[in-house]
C-alpha angles and dihedrals in degrees: 000000000000120000128211122271093275092056091243127126113271091230120029120187118185130187094334116185128175122189125187107191105297094348123091106207097176124029118200097314119189122180141154123212117192128221113281092004123143108218126181123205102211131185146103124293112291095022094120101254097123091043089055091049091049091050090053088051093047091239090120110022113218122249092228139357136054140268124200124188118194091340094310121115105233096165096120102024121118116243093259091062095050126089106238145106119216136201118196129207089246092049089229093218119167103255094203094054127077121243088260093052093046092056093041093051098094092041092053090050088056090054094241115172113268093239091053091047090052092050093047095049091047090051092051095046090051091048093056096039097250100110092130096048100067097114097044124101123236092254089061093058132080119247092259092051092048089052091053090051090050090050091049091051091050094053097036094099092047094243121196091230131039118201120196118189108197088314097176104035095097093055129088118258098259095050091044093056091047094049093047090068093040092054093046092048091048092049091051092048093050096038090218118160104245136194119189128188116212141153090200109100094195090054091052094045093051099041111031132088086199132010124214107203112203136188131171094353097308134096111250097184142346121202150110115298092255091052095046091050099038101037110026108188097212137027089248092059091044091053097042098047115063126321119315136180115224118196126179116236145135138243108265097184138318107325094358131099130189124226106183105300093344126092118203125193117228140125110293097191094229095301114155123253110268094028114139112242142173113234113211131193132159120242093241091055096060105099123216098162120119104322118203107239089223090056092224115176125037096239088265099077094259097122094211098142096258110104100176087243124170127187109226143170122225107237100174139013126203119190111219101173107256094031144013124242108216126194110220124206125204135138086245092059098054128228096313096048120203135284119233129186114223126185118244089243093054092049091051094045095049096033090233115188137140107304095030114135116220142170112229133186127227100204110220094225091060098047118098125185131204127194115261128045 
């Protein structure tokens, strides 16, 4: 992502802490956001993501720590003196003002000339596809249309930073998916640095340049969507993003873990032999395609004769349209077994159904381990 002319991050947050009475909502948060970047704060309810957004906006001043925007210390400034536009979950439109007046509100406060206000509002309404709705009131619009008005109002003054607080959560699924792409396209076109709060992992994965995963007031991981999904840094991230199998095991030796009587080869991250671990692998990464009877290759292209193969029995099948999610049973997989996603073609070709016995591969490159069983 591009940086500003000084080479510094556009938004620089350092050692941010926010305490409400006896509750610490944010614990020593540090984060850089680059110019024109789209960043999502993602996490469960109560994780601190909205508190962090409100601190950036000056709506809830932090207890400790600093915030710089474009080289300017805004840590103690009131919202009116900060350079941002914001869209709330509830839209917060003025019900007694028309669409035109809602969007023009910030421009009028800045004493912009009426002709320039008219041109700017027309430009924004055209941009969000509401050119014919200018004289309507918010109550006459659908939820999706109201959200577009709120977005237009937020960007009307051309702010340096756009803050989105769960902007799509009040909408139905179809509208939400449509507006996701609209917001992302608009953000790219404008090049405005954007931070969005969401608890919806799919929303974050499809919209963000980078995702900040939070839990209990701390940042668990920051990375691109592919990195967060494919290489979760902690068991919390692995569990929160997507579907993940967790299997209790122990470190057998360097780059080998034991699951019951089965030894799998994978990176053990320097953990000592005998250490209890949780082995994690996503359902789509369990391979049941044609398995070489000799088991050559370790799933990582090493061809050492250990193929990370496990004999399993299919105990349950769930049809999910383009694939089946199968529950696999084996002593190595513990009482809960493991879930694997098989294509419809594979299920047809191998006649897979409950009771079918299979040999599956756990490719080493897709296995992650976390300390603690």
